[in-house]
KOLMARSE-298463 format. One record per residue (C-alpha): residue number from 1; x, y, z. Coordinates in steps of 0.1 Angstrom, whole numbers. Example, Ala and Ser with C-alpha at 12.3 -4.5 7.8 and 13.67 -1.06 7.14 Angstrom:
<nodes>
{1, {123, -45, 78}}
{2, {137, -11, 71}}
</nodes>
This chain:
<nodes>
{1, {8, 468, 30}}
{2, {-2, 438, 51}}
{3, {26, 412, 56}}
{4, {21, 378, 39}}
{5, {19, 360, 72}}
{6, {-12, 379, 82}}
{7, {-27, 373, 48}}
{8, {-23, 336, 51}}
{9, {-36, 336, 86}}
{10, {-67, 355, 75}}
{11, {-72, 331, 45}}
{12, {-70, 301, 69}}
{13, {-94, 316, 93}}
{14, {-119, 322, 64}}
{15, {-115, 286, 52}}
{16, {-121, 272, 87}}
{17, {-153, 294, 90}}
{18, {-165, 281, 56}}
{19, {-158, 246, 66}}
{20, {-178, 250, 98}}
{21, {-207, 263, 78}}
{22, {-205, 234, 54}}
{23, {-205, 208, 82}}
{24, {-235, 225, 97}}
{25, {-256, 218, 66}}
{26, {-279, 189, 65}}
{27, {-261, 172, 37}}
{28, {-227, 170, 54}}
{29, {-239, 167, 90}}
{30, {-256, 134, 82}}
{31, {-225, 121, 64}}
{32, {-208, 115, 97}}
{33, {-173, 120, 83}}
{34, {-147, 98, 100}}
{35, {-111, 110, 103}}
{36, {-116, 147, 95}}
{37, {-91, 171, 109}}
{38, {-104, 193, 137}}
{39, {-99, 230, 145}}
{40, {-82, 225, 179}}
{41, {-46, 235, 185}}
{42, {-34, 199, 192}}
{43, {-10, 183, 168}}
{44, {-27, 150, 164}}
{45, {-52, 160, 138}}
{46, {-83, 139, 133}}
{47, {-68, 104, 137}}
{48, {-95, 79, 130}}
{49, {-100, 48, 151}}
{50, {-118, 33, 121}}
{51, {-132, 43, 88}}
{52, {-169, 42, 79}}
{53, {-182, 7, 71}}
{54, {-189, -1, 34}}
{55, {-225, 9, 25}}
{56, {-249, -20, 27}}
{57, {-267, -31, -4}}
{58, {-299, -51, -9}}
{59, {-286, -86, -10}}
{60, {-321, -100, -17}}
{61, {-319, -86, -52}}
{62, {-309, -110, -79}}
{63, {-280, -98, -101}}
{64, {-290, -87, -136}}
{65, {-268, -96, -165}}
{66, {-260, -71, -192}}
{67, {-255, -34, -196}}
{68, {-224, -13, -190}}
{69, {-206, 3, -161}}
{70, {-190, 37, -168}}
{71, {-165, 53, -145}}
{72, {-139, 81, -148}}
{73, {-101, 82, -143}}
{74, {-84, 113, -131}}
{75, {-53, 105, -152}}
{76, {-40, 87, -183}}
{77, {-24, 53, -178}}
{78, {13, 56, -184}}
{79, {14, 20, -195}}
{80, {-7, -12, -193}}
{81, {23, -32, -180}}
{82, {14, -40, -144}}
{83, {50, -48, -136}}
{84, {62, -14, -148}}
{85, {36, 11, -136}}
{86, {27, 26, -102}}
{87, {-5, 45, -109}}
{88, {-41, 33, -102}}
{89, {-49, 44, -138}}
{90, {-31, 12, -146}}
{91, {-47, -12, -121}}
{92, {-82, 1, -129}}
{93, {-76, -18, -162}}
{94, {-52, -46, -153}}
{95, {-70, -58, -122}}
{96, {-99, -66, -146}}
{97, {-79, -81, -174}}
{98, {-55, -100, -152}}
{99, {-56, -118, -118}}
{100, {-34, -126, -89}}
{101, {-30, -157, -67}}
{102, {-44, -138, -37}}
{103, {-59, -104, -31}}
{104, {-68, -81, -2}}
{105, {-103, -79, 11}}
{106, {-121, -48, 1}}
{107, {-117, -33, 35}}
{108, {-80, -43, 38}}
{109, {-87, -63, 69}}
{110, {-72, -95, 55}}
{111, {-63, -116, 25}}
{112, {-84, -139, 4}}
{113, {-79, -161, -26}}
{114, {-83, -151, -63}}
{115, {-66, -176, -86}}
{116, {-53, -198, -58}}
{117, {-76, -226, -47}}
{118, {-68, -219, -10}}
{119, {-43, -200, 11}}
{120, {-9, -215, 7}}
{121, {3, -244, 27}}
{122, {35, -237, 47}}
{123, {54, -269, 54}}
{124, {81, -248, 70}}
{125, {89, -211, 77}}
{126, {105, -206, 44}}
{127, {82, -225, 20}}
{128, {48, -216, 5}}
{129, {29, -240, -16}}
{130, {1, -226, -39}}
{131, {-24, -247, -57}}
{132, {-42, -233, -88}}
{133, {-74, -249, -103}}
{134, {-74, -269, -135}}
{135, {-91, -254, -165}}
{136, {-84, -217, -160}}
{137, {-78, -201, -194}}
{138, {-62, -170, -207}}
{139, {-85, -148, -227}}
{140, {-92, -161, -262}}
{141, {-74, -133, -280}}
{142, {-40, -132, -298}}
{143, {-14, -143, -288}}
{144, {-28, -162, -258}}
{145, {-56, -178, -278}}
{146, {-74, -192, -247}}
{147, {-46, -216, -236}}
{148, {-47, -230, -201}}
{149, {-31, -211, -173}}
{150, {-6, -232, -154}}
{151, {20, -231, -126}}
{152, {47, -221, -152}}
{153, {28, -189, -157}}
{154, {29, -181, -120}}
{155, {67, -188, -120}}
{156, {72, -166, -151}}
{157, {51, -137, -138}}
{158, {68, -135, -104}}
{159, {103, -138, -118}}
{160, {95, -111, -144}}
{161, {82, -88, -118}}
{162, {114, -93, -98}}
{163, {137, -81, -126}}
{164, {164, -58, -112}}
{165, {162, -31, -138}}
{166, {161, 4, -122}}
{167, {133, 27, -132}}
{168, {115, -1, -151}}
{169, {103, -29, -129}}
{170, {89, -7, -102}}
{171, {78, -35, -79}}
{172, {109, -57, -81}}
{173, {116, -50, -44}}
{174, {86, -72, -35}}
{175, {106, -104, -42}}
{176, {140, -95, -55}}
{177, {168, -113, -36}}
{178, {141, -127, -13}}
{179, {131, -158, -32}}
{180, {155, -187, -33}}
{181, {136, -207, -59}}
{182, {102, -212, -75}}
{183, {94, -248, -84}}
{184, {66, -262, -105}}
{185, {63, -299, -96}}
{186, {31, -302, -117}}
{187, {9, -279, -138}}
{188, {-12, -268, -109}}
{189, {13, -266, -80}}
{190, {38, -238, -73}}
{191, {64, -241, -45}}
{192, {81, -209, -35}}
{193, {112, -211, -13}}
{194, {124, -180, 5}}
{195, {160, -172, 14}}
{196, {150, -162, 49}}
{197, {118, -157, 68}}
{198, {99, -129, 51}}
{199, {70, -113, 69}}
{200, {54, -93, 40}}
{201, {55, -121, 15}}
{202, {17, -128, 14}}
{203, {9, -91, 14}}
{204, {30, -87, -17}}
{205, {15, -118, -34}}
{206, {-19, -101, -27}}
{207, {-8, -68, -41}}
{208, {-28, -54, -70}}
{209, {6, -52, -88}}
{210, {14, -89, -85}}
{211, {-7, -100, -114}}
{212, {-3, -131, -135}}
{213, {6, -122, -171}}
{214, {8, -140, -204}}
{215, {43, -150, -216}}
{216, {34, -150, -253}}
{217, {22, -114, -251}}
{218, {56, -103, -237}}
{219, {74, -123, -263}}
{220, {53, -108, -291}}
{221, {54, -71, -280}}
{222, {85, -69, -258}}
{223, {65, -54, -230}}
{224, {28, -48, -222}}
{225, {28, -10, -226}}
{226, {-3, -11, -248}}
{227, {-15, -46, -242}}
{228, {-33, -62, -213}}
{229, {-40, -100, -216}}
{230, {-47, -123, -187}}
{231, {-72, -146, -171}}
{232, {-94, -118, -159}}
{233, {-132, -112, -163}}
{234, {-128, -84, -188}}
{235, {-110, -83, -222}}
{236, {-91, -51, -231}}
{237, {-106, -36, -262}}
{238, {-95, 0, -268}}
{239, {-75, 28, -253}}
{240, {-82, 62, -269}}
{241, {-55, 84, -254}}
{242, {-69, 112, -232}}
{243, {-104, 101, -240}}
{244, {-114, 67, -227}}
{245, {-105, 30, -221}}
{246, {-130, 3, -229}}
{247, {-131, -34, -218}}
{248, {-155, -61, -228}}
{249, {-169, -90, -209}}
{250, {-148, -122, -211}}
{251, {-173, -149, -222}}
{252, {-149, -176, -211}}
{253, {-141, -164, -176}}
{254, {-136, -191, -150}}
{255, {-165, -179, -128}}
{256, {-193, -184, -153}}
{257, {-218, -158, -140}}
{258, {-191, -131, -139}}
{259, {-187, -104, -149}}
{260, {-223, -92, -148}}
{261, {-219, -62, -171}}
{262, {-210, -65, -208}}
{263, {-188, -34, -210}}
{264, {-166, -15, -186}}
{265, {-156, 20, -197}}
{266, {-133, 46, -181}}
{267, {-136, 81, -193}}
{268, {-104, 101, -188}}
{269, {-108, 136, -172}}
{270, {-79, 152, -153}}
{271, {-100, 182, -140}}
{272, {-118, 174, -107}}
{273, {-147, 197, -115}}
{274, {-152, 180, -148}}
{275, {-153, 146, -131}}
{276, {-178, 159, -105}}
{277, {-200, 173, -133}}
{278, {-199, 139, -151}}
{279, {-214, 122, -120}}
{280, {-239, 150, -114}}
{281, {-251, 147, -150}}
{282, {-253, 109, -147}}
{283, {-227, 103, -174}}
{284, {-208, 80, -150}}
{285, {-219, 55, -124}}
{286, {-195, 63, -95}}
{287, {-170, 89, -84}}
{288, {-145, 98, -57}}
{289, {-142, 135, -49}}
{290, {-122, 156, -25}}
{291, {-136, 183, -2}}
{292, {-137, 210, -28}}
{293, {-162, 190, -49}}
{294, {-181, 174, -20}}
{295, {-208, 200, -15}}
{296, {-219, 202, -51}}
{297, {-220, 164, -55}}
{298, {-239, 161, -22}}
{299, {-264, 187, -33}}
{300, {-272, 170, -66}}
{301, {-267, 133, -60}}
{302, {-268, 124, -23}}
{303, {-303, 111, -23}}
{304, {-297, 85, -51}}
{305, {-261, 75, -41}}
{306, {-244, 52, -17}}
{307, {-218, 72, 1}}
{308, {-187, 66, 23}}
{309, {-158, 88, 35}}
{310, {-124, 73, 41}}
{311, {-89, 87, 45}}
{312, {-69, 83, 13}}
{313, {-39, 61, 9}}
{314, {-25, 88, -13}}
{315, {-9, 113, 10}}
{316, {13, 144, 10}}
{317, {51, 146, 16}}
{318, {76, 174, 13}}
{319, {108, 157, 1}}
{320, {144, 169, 3}}
{321, {172, 157, -20}}
{322, {175, 119, -25}}
{323, {208, 102, -15}}
{324, {222, 71, -32}}
{325, {248, 45, -25}}
{326, {273, 38, -53}}
{327, {265, 6, -72}}
{328, {295, -7, -93}}
{329, {273, -34, -108}}
{330, {250, -8, -123}}
{331, {277, 17, -129}}
{332, {261, 44, -108}}
{333, {279, 68, -85}}
{334, {270, 77, -50}}
{335, {248, 108, -46}}
{336, {252, 127, -14}}
{337, {231, 156, 0}}
{338, {239, 188, -19}}
{339, {247, 219, 2}}
{340, {231, 232, 23}}
{341, {210, 200, 29}}
{342, {242, 180, 38}}
{343, {237, 196, 73}}
{344, {210, 177, 92}}
{345, {203, 210, 111}}
{346, {192, 226, 78}}
{347, {170, 197, 69}}
{348, {154, 198, 104}}
{349, {149, 235, 101}}
{350, {130, 231, 68}}
{351, {109, 203, 84}}
{352, {101, 225, 115}}
{353, {91, 254, 93}}
{354, {64, 234, 75}}
{355, {30, 234, 92}}
{356, {11, 204, 80}}
{357, {-21, 213, 98}}
{358, {-21, 248, 83}}
{359, {-17, 232, 48}}
{360, {-45, 207, 54}}
{361, {-68, 234, 67}}
{362, {-61, 258, 38}}
{363, {-61, 233, 9}}
{364, {-86, 208, 22}}
{365, {-105, 227, 48}}
{366, {-91, 204, 74}}
{367, {-108, 174, 58}}
{368, {-81, 147, 64}}
{369, {-57, 132, 88}}
{370, {-23, 144, 99}}
{371, {7, 121, 95}}
{372, {33, 114, 122}}
{373, {58, 95, 101}}
{374, {63, 72, 71}}
{375, {32, 51, 80}}
{376, {-2, 68, 82}}
{377, {-25, 66, 112}}
{378, {-50, 47, 91}}
{379, {-28, 16, 99}}
{380, {-28, 20, 137}}
{381, {-9, -13, 144}}
{382, {22, 2, 127}}
{383, {19, 40, 128}}
{384, {36, 63, 153}}
{385, {12, 77, 179}}
{386, {32, 109, 186}}
{387, {43, 137, 163}}
{388, {81, 140, 162}}
{389, {81, 167, 135}}
{390, {62, 194, 152}}
{391, {62, 229, 136}}
{392, {85, 252, 155}}
{393, {96, 284, 137}}
{394, {118, 296, 166}}
{395, {137, 263, 167}}
{396, {139, 263, 129}}
{397, {156, 297, 129}}
{398, {179, 287, 157}}
{399, {190, 256, 137}}
{400, {197, 277, 106}}
{401, {217, 302, 126}}
{402, {238, 274, 141}}
{403, {244, 260, 106}}
{404, {255, 294, 93}}
{405, {224, 297, 71}}
{406, {207, 328, 86}}
{407, {208, 345, 53}}
{408, {184, 321, 37}}
{409, {186, 301, 5}}
{410, {171, 299, -30}}
{411, {158, 267, -44}}
{412, {132, 251, -67}}
{413, {101, 231, -57}}
{414, {87, 206, -83}}
{415, {55, 187, -82}}
{416, {31, 169, -106}}
{417, {3, 195, -112}}
{418, {-20, 169, -129}}
{419, {-44, 197, -136}}
{420, {-51, 198, -99}}
{421, {-57, 230, -80}}
{422, {-51, 210, -48}}
{423, {-15, 201, -57}}
{424, {-9, 237, -69}}
{425, {-24, 252, -38}}
{426, {-3, 229, -16}}
{427, {29, 242, -33}}
{428, {18, 278, -28}}
{429, {13, 271, 10}}
{430, {48, 255, 12}}
{431, {64, 285, -5}}
{432, {48, 309, 20}}
{433, {57, 288, 50}}
{434, {93, 283, 40}}
{435, {96, 320, 33}}
{436, {94, 325, 71}}
{437, {129, 310, 75}}
{438, {143, 327, 44}}
{439, {138, 300, 18}}
{440, {130, 316, -15}}
{441, {113, 289, -36}}
{442, {107, 290, -73}}
{443, {76, 269, -80}}
{444, {79, 245, -110}}
{445, {47, 226, -117}}
{446, {51, 198, -141}}
{447, {31, 174, -163}}
{448, {28, 140, -148}}
{449, {52, 120, -171}}
{450, {80, 146, -172}}
{451, {77, 149, -134}}
{452, {81, 112, -127}}
{453, {109, 109, -152}}
{454, {127, 136, -133}}
{455, {121, 123, -98}}
{456, {130, 87, -107}}
{457, {162, 100, -121}}
{458, {167, 116, -87}}
{459, {173, 149, -104}}
{460, {158, 174, -80}}
{461, {164, 190, -46}}
{462, {129, 198, -33}}
{463, {96, 180, -43}}
{464, {60, 180, -31}}
{465, {50, 145, -37}}
{466, {18, 123, -35}}
{467, {30, 88, -26}}
{468, {10, 57, -17}}
{469, {8, 43, 19}}
{470, {1, 5, 21}}
{471, {-13, -19, 48}}
{472, {20, -38, 52}}
{473, {47, -16, 68}}
{474, {75, -31, 46}}
{475, {61, -14, 15}}
{476, {62, 20, 33}}
{477, {97, 14, 45}}
{478, {116, -7, 19}}
{479, {102, 11, -11}}
{480, {111, 46, 1}}
{481, {139, 42, 26}}
{482, {153, 7, 22}}
{483, {184, -8, 5}}
{484, {166, -16, -27}}
{485, {141, 14, -26}}
{486, {122, 23, -57}}
{487, {103, 55, -51}}
{488, {128, 75, -31}}
{489, {165, 71, -24}}
{490, {178, 73, 12}}
{491, {213, 62, 19}}
{492, {217, 51, 55}}
{493, {232, 17, 61}}
{494, {221, 15, 98}}
{495, {185, 21, 89}}
{496, {187, -3, 60}}
{497, {198, -30, 84}}
{498, {168, -24, 106}}
{499, {144, -24, 76}}
{500, {159, -57, 65}}
{501, {154, -70, 100}}
{502, {117, -61, 103}}
{503, {110, -79, 70}}
{504, {125, -111, 86}}
{505, {105, -106, 119}}
{506, {74, -127, 117}}
{507, {64, -122, 153}}
{508, {39, -93, 151}}
{509, {46, -75, 185}}
{510, {84, -77, 178}}
{511, {79, -64, 143}}
{512, {56, -36, 155}}
{513, {82, -23, 179}}
{514, {110, -25, 153}}
{515, {88, -7, 127}}
{516, {81, 22, 151}}
{517, {118, 24, 160}}
{518, {127, 26, 123}}
{519, {103, 54, 117}}
{520, {118, 74, 146}}
{521, {153, 68, 132}}
{522, {142, 81, 97}}
{523, {125, 112, 112}}
{524, {157, 120, 131}}
{525, {176, 122, 98}}
{526, {149, 146, 84}}
{527, {149, 135, 47}}
{528, {113, 148, 43}}
{529, {83, 162, 61}}
{530, {55, 137, 65}}
{531, {24, 159, 61}}
{532, {-12, 145, 59}}
{533, {-37, 125, 39}}
{534, {-70, 141, 27}}
{535, {-103, 122, 29}}
{536, {-118, 106, -1}}
{537, {-156, 110, -5}}
{538, {-169, 79, -24}}
{539, {-202, 79, -43}}
{540, {-219, 51, -62}}
{541, {-252, 54, -80}}
{542, {-278, 33, -62}}
{543, {-286, 15, -94}}
{544, {-252, -1, -92}}
{545, {-252, -32, -70}}
{546, {-227, -58, -59}}
{547, {-197, -34, -57}}
{548, {-185, -3, -39}}
{549, {-152, 15, -39}}
{550, {-127, -6, -19}}
{551, {-105, 10, 7}}
{552, {-75, 3, -15}}
{553, {-79, 24, -46}}
{554, {-52, 4, -64}}
{555, {-78, -24, -63}}
{556, {-96, -19, -97}}
{557, {-117, -50, -98}}
{558, {-153, -46, -111}}
{559, {-164, -81, -119}}
{560, {-192, -82, -93}}
{561, {-208, -49, -102}}
{562, {-243, -51, -118}}
{563, {-270, -26, -126}}
{564, {-307, -26, -119}}
{565, {-328, -31, -150}}
</nodes>
């Protein structure tokens, strides 16, 4: 019987051959994919210097009012409360019903205004003064009833988002203990005073999660789990669980000509093949697919679609157990690494045994970008240029021998299956790779909600996870490895101090050096393997104008989209 190592090597060789054949076809050769992994033996992968530009559209055409835009979501929203959730299935709705003061540009190259009349004034390093226009109204539905949006709503929204309630207000770390005060000297002025200089402040204000909400709605329902009411261009109409979400045009929107379409609908389909078929059959107007579905969508829809490939912000990690500091105020005890992961040599051995490139090649046919640390190469200002987690089975075995673990170990790997063969295949690859060092993994796929309930209770030892990577480095460091982290727990006081320091460092070169130093420090403790990000392949029907998929898939805004008559 052939050994499993040979089997996996043969499978990888076959996948690489098939990938080469695919790229040789006319459909893919002309796509000019940027950022795809190559088949060389180097460890850098296909690091992109830039992603493809957004497809150009005919700006001479006059927008047409009316009609509907239909898209598909790969998952069910867990909640419509923008201050609670972390999934784009939420922001695809709430970025249309609600608005922020600022927002990122579609290509993530900078910030621009949304509700604010201009970028904030800064009378000093700690103070930001925002102006909002007069006459902006909440949607004319209960309980907002079209009342005017004022500076008090800005204050309420930011303070609510900053609530220190573990596992609930997922983005509290944006501003929690950062803001000294929020003043509202008049109905249209907001003065935010920081405790210290805070480099990521404007990035967090522009986050798709920093939406302005309606106080009366919270007071009526307690939270916004099933309600989305704001100042945005669309009014939430209906959410049929596991079927669809519908939004209608807001006739009182502050920008009179927007939105152009009368209805925005999201069908819900967890299966990637089903989503691809919906686009091929022209049941939806746009889609994002992975490599496995790319060929069939290209074959059927390339000629009448605008197309762009871009590395995803949603990437792959292999996580080891979380560690927590004791918190007497919350009544939580410290959580240390369980054996054998309390020995850094064991954690490093696990990291060295995982071959990210092999996993990327097998699961995605190399269509993606390898990661070198907590920040992806798609953000070259902040990312590490070198790989400090190179695969080395010989060293991994030596480390385990030195740690007295030559006999191997049994453990369980959990992940959110989400009906995705990609996630399941990744887990299978990890199981086979770690078997090389004697790790016997039981694979435990989970539905999305139970999985997130489990990992946010920090009740696991090993997890294959799909987190988000953001344009500001603080969100990639504080949210996962910092003192007030939300999405992973990593107890290291020295690294916390440095993460706090980078957030206060407003000089970009100084901050860049510190951010890269922090990443190296985290890697040296080996809390996880930073693996790769696959490419997204974005298609939009050419009848749709005025909008294309933004680089940030948490940006769900659709107000400017219109359809040819």
